[in-house]
matplotlib code that plots the C-alpha trace (Angstrom):
import matplotlib.pyplot as plt

x = [0.0, 1.4, 1.9, -1.3, -2.0, -3.8, -6.9, -6.9, -7.0, -8.6, -11.8, -12.9, -11.9, -13.9, -17.0, -16.4, -16.2, -12.5, -9.2, -5.7, -2.5, 0.3, 3.3, 6.5, 9.5, 13.1, 14.8, 14.5, 13.4, 10.4, 9.2, 9.4, 7.6, 4.9, 4.1, 4.2, 1.7, -0.6, -0.6, -1.4, -4.4, -5.4, -5.4, -3.8, -0.9, 0.9, 4.7, 5.8, 9.3, 9.4, 12.2, 14.3, 14.1, 15.0, 17.9, 19.3, 18.7, 18.6, 15.2, 16.2, 17.1, 13.9, 11.8, 13.3, 12.9, 9.3, 8.4, 10.1, 8.0, 4.8, 5.1, 5.5, 2.8, -0.6, -2.3, -2.3, 0.9, 1.1, 4.7, 4.4, 6.7, 5.6, 6.1, 7.8, 8.3, 9.1, 8.1, 11.5, 11.1, 7.8, 9.2, 12.1, 9.7, 7.6, 10.7, 11.8, 8.8, 6.7, 3.0, 2.0, 3.5, 2.5, 3.2, 3.2, 2.2, 0.7, 2.9, 2.1, -0.8, -3.7, -3.4, 0.3, -0.4, -3.0, -0.9, 2.1, -0.1, -1.9, 1.5, 2.5, -0.9, -0.3, 3.0, 1.7, -1.3, 0.7, 2.7, -0.3, 0.7, -1.6, -1.1, -1.9, -2.0, -2.3, -4.4, -3.9, -0.8, -0.3, 2.1, 4.7, 4.9, 7.4, 7.6, 5.6, 2.0, -0.9, -3.2, -6.6, -7.8, -10.0, -13.1, -13.3, -9.6, -10.2, -13.2, -11.1, -8.2, -10.6, -12.1, -8.9, -5.9, -6.8, -5.3, -6.5, -6.5, -6.3, -4.4, -6.1, -5.4, -8.1, -6.2, -3.8, -0.1, 3.1, 5.6, 3.3, 4.4, 1.1, -2.3, -3.9, -4.7, -8.1, -9.8, -12.1, -15.1, -16.9, -14.0, -14.0, -17.7, -17.2, -14.5, -16.5, -19.5, -17.5, -15.1, -15.6, -11.9, -10.7, -9.2, -5.9, -4.7, -1.0, 0.2, -1.9, 0.2, -1.1, -4.8, -6.5, -7.4, -11.1, -11.1, -9.1, -11.8, -14.7, -13.1, -12.4, -15.9, -18.0, -16.1, -14.3, -10.9, -9.5, -5.8, -3.9, -0.1, 1.5, 5.2, 6.1, 4.5, 6.3, 9.7, 9.1, 8.5, 11.7, 13.8, 12.5, 13.1, 16.6, 17.6, 16.4, 18.3, 21.6, 21.0, 20.3, 23.2, 26.2, 28.8, 27.0, 28.5, 26.7, 24.1, 21.9, 21.8, 21.1, 18.3, 16.6, 14.4, 13.2, 11.3, 8.7, 8.3, 7.6, 5.3, 3.2, 3.0, 2.1, -0.5, -2.1, -2.1, -3.6, -6.3, -7.4, -8.5, -10.9]
y = [0.0, 3.4, 6.2, 8.1, 11.8, 13.2, 13.7, 10.0, 8.9, 11.7, 12.3, 8.6, 8.7, 11.8, 10.2, 6.8, 7.4, 6.7, 8.5, 7.9, 7.8, 10.1, 8.3, 10.2, 8.6, 9.1, 6.3, 3.1, 0.9, 3.2, 3.5, -0.2, -1.1, 1.4, 0.1, -3.5, -2.5, -0.7, -3.8, -6.0, -3.8, -3.2, 0.5, 3.5, 5.2, 8.5, 8.4, 11.8, 13.3, 16.2, 18.8, 16.5, 13.7, 16.0, 17.5, 14.0, 12.5, 14.5, 14.9, 13.2, 10.1, 10.2, 10.7, 7.6, 5.5, 6.5, 5.9, 2.5, 1.4, 3.0, 1.5, -2.0, -1.8, -3.4, -0.4, 3.4, 5.1, 8.9, 10.3, 13.5, 16.4, 17.6, 21.0, 22.8, 26.5, 27.8, 27.5, 26.1, 23.3, 22.3, 22.5, 20.3, 17.7, 18.0, 17.7, 14.5, 12.2, 13.3, 13.1, 15.6, 18.6, 20.5, 24.2, 25.4, 29.0, 28.9, 31.6, 34.0, 36.5, 34.7, 36.7, 35.8, 32.2, 32.0, 33.7, 31.4, 28.3, 29.2, 29.7, 26.2, 24.8, 26.2, 24.4, 21.2, 20.9, 20.7, 17.9, 16.0, 16.6, 17.5, 20.3, 20.5, 23.8, 25.0, 27.7, 28.2, 27.1, 23.6, 24.0, 21.8, 19.9, 21.9, 24.4, 27.1, 27.4, 26.7, 29.2, 27.8, 28.0, 30.9, 29.6, 32.6, 32.3, 28.6, 29.5, 32.1, 29.7, 27.0, 29.5, 31.1, 28.8, 25.8, 23.4, 19.8, 19.5, 21.8, 21.2, 22.8, 23.5, 22.5, 21.3, 18.9, 19.3, 18.2, 15.8, 14.9, 11.6, 10.9, 10.7, 13.6, 16.3, 17.9, 18.3, 21.3, 19.8, 23.1, 24.7, 21.7, 22.1, 25.8, 25.0, 22.2, 24.6, 27.0, 24.8, 21.5, 20.6, 17.3, 18.3, 17.2, 16.9, 17.1, 15.8, 12.7, 10.8, 13.0, 12.4, 9.7, 6.6, 6.9, 10.5, 9.5, 6.9, 9.3, 12.0, 9.5, 8.2, 11.3, 14.3, 15.5, 14.9, 12.6, 12.5, 12.1, 12.8, 10.2, 10.3, 10.5, 7.1, 5.4, 7.0, 5.8, 2.2, 2.5, 3.7, 0.9, -1.8, -0.5, -0.3, -3.9, -5.0, -3.5, -5.1, -8.5, -8.4, -6.9, -8.3, -7.2, -4.1, -4.4, -1.7, -3.8, -6.6, -4.3, -2.6, -5.8, -6.2, -2.7, -3.4, -5.8, -3.6, -0.5, -2.6, -3.6, 0.0, 1.3, -1.4, -0.4, 3.3, 2.7, 0.4, 2.9, 5.3, 2.9]
z = [0.0, -0.9, 1.6, 2.6, 3.4, 6.4, 4.3, 3.4, 7.0, 9.0, 7.0, 7.4, 11.1, 11.7, 10.1, 11.6, 15.3, 15.8, 15.7, 14.2, 16.2, 15.3, 16.7, 17.4, 15.7, 16.9, 14.9, 12.9, 15.7, 16.6, 13.0, 12.3, 15.5, 14.9, 11.4, 12.6, 15.4, 12.9, 10.7, 13.7, 14.6, 10.9, 11.5, 9.7, 11.5, 11.2, 11.5, 12.9, 12.6, 15.0, 15.6, 17.8, 15.2, 12.4, 14.3, 14.9, 11.4, 8.1, 6.6, 3.3, 5.2, 7.2, 4.1, 2.5, 5.7, 6.2, 2.6, 2.5, 5.5, 4.1, 0.6, 2.0, 4.7, 4.4, 6.1, 5.3, 6.6, 6.7, 6.6, 8.6, 9.5, 13.0, 14.4, 11.5, 12.3, 8.8, 5.2, 4.4, 6.9, 5.3, 1.8, 2.8, 3.9, 0.8, -1.4, 0.4, 0.2, 3.2, 2.5, 5.3, 7.0, 10.1, 10.3, 13.9, 13.8, 17.3, 18.6, 15.8, 15.4, 13.7, 10.5, 10.1, 11.1, 8.3, 5.8, 6.2, 6.4, 3.2, 1.5, 2.6, 1.5, -2.0, -2.3, -0.7, -2.9, -6.1, -4.6, -3.2, 0.4, 3.3, 5.8, 9.5, 11.3, 14.9, 16.6, 20.3, 22.1, 23.6, 26.5, 28.0, 31.3, 33.4, 30.6, 28.8, 29.8, 27.3, 25.7, 25.0, 21.3, 20.6, 18.6, 16.4, 15.5, 14.8, 12.6, 10.6, 10.2, 8.9, 6.3, 5.1, 5.5, 3.3, 5.9, 6.1, 9.9, 12.9, 16.1, 19.1, 22.8, 25.2, 28.2, 26.5, 27.3, 25.7, 27.4, 30.3, 31.9, 33.8, 32.3, 34.2, 31.6, 32.1, 28.8, 28.5, 26.7, 26.5, 24.7, 22.3, 21.6, 20.9, 18.4, 16.7, 16.3, 14.0, 12.0, 10.1, 10.0, 11.5, 14.9, 16.4, 20.0, 20.6, 24.0, 23.7, 26.3, 29.1, 28.3, 30.3, 28.3, 28.9, 27.7, 24.6, 23.8, 24.5, 22.2, 19.5, 19.4, 20.2, 18.8, 15.7, 17.3, 14.7, 15.5, 18.8, 18.9, 21.2, 22.0, 25.7, 26.7, 23.8, 24.7, 28.3, 26.9, 24.8, 27.8, 30.1, 27.4, 26.7, 30.3, 30.8, 27.7, 29.0, 32.4, 30.9, 28.6, 30.5, 28.1, 24.9, 23.1, 19.7, 19.6, 17.2, 19.7, 22.6, 20.6, 19.4, 22.6, 22.3, 19.1, 20.5, 23.6, 21.4, 19.2, 22.2, 23.5, 20.1, 19.6, 22.8, 21.9, 18.5, 19.9, 22.5, 19.7, 18.1]

ax = plt.figure().add_subplot(projection="3d")
ax.plot(x, y, z, "-o")
ax.set_aspect("equal")
plt.show()
């Protein structure tokens, strides 16, 4: 099956009462495990290369890796640039095989956010690539505080940007290690009342499982970004591997047990959205 776009997977999800997992990739082991988990569950998946991943591994390498996995998968796989902060970052993704890019203009004035997003949309459309935008700022655990999405700004963004999906801030928080985020359902309803775009929640690891399921089935939240809980699974598996194999120095051998651990964690995350 060839690589898919956000449009390909989020529109059916929005109408079907489920959501798609956007899983944060930091290396080969992650990406492989996530696609294996998606195939085991029969669900689409979004492989996400965020700023940290792109700093560690060049985008042309990531694009080839993601597309290699997507083109051999039996389920739709979206190859996604996450949290790009410039037009050039998005264009680099488009030029290197990514099927979706996310421009994070959440710190900009709404008019400037829309202007830049629309410029990216124009370039993406000619390449058959989808675009995710963000209105409202999703904060970080032990970091910058969130700013809840203004419904009127979300409405304007939906009308004027041309984006395929909208990331919103309604109590979700990046890098939260416990599932205690309090989602503002009234804020979500206000946003849903003024825009028809598929909605995205970053910081999915911090959202309680029951709330993820409720949002997936009963709202237009069609994509959850999940990274922290998967990184925690990776760290635990790697520490155990090093402990169990004190004389092993081959990184490939040390990393082998990480793949099934990540696959199990990803399979659980994907299933919780259906």
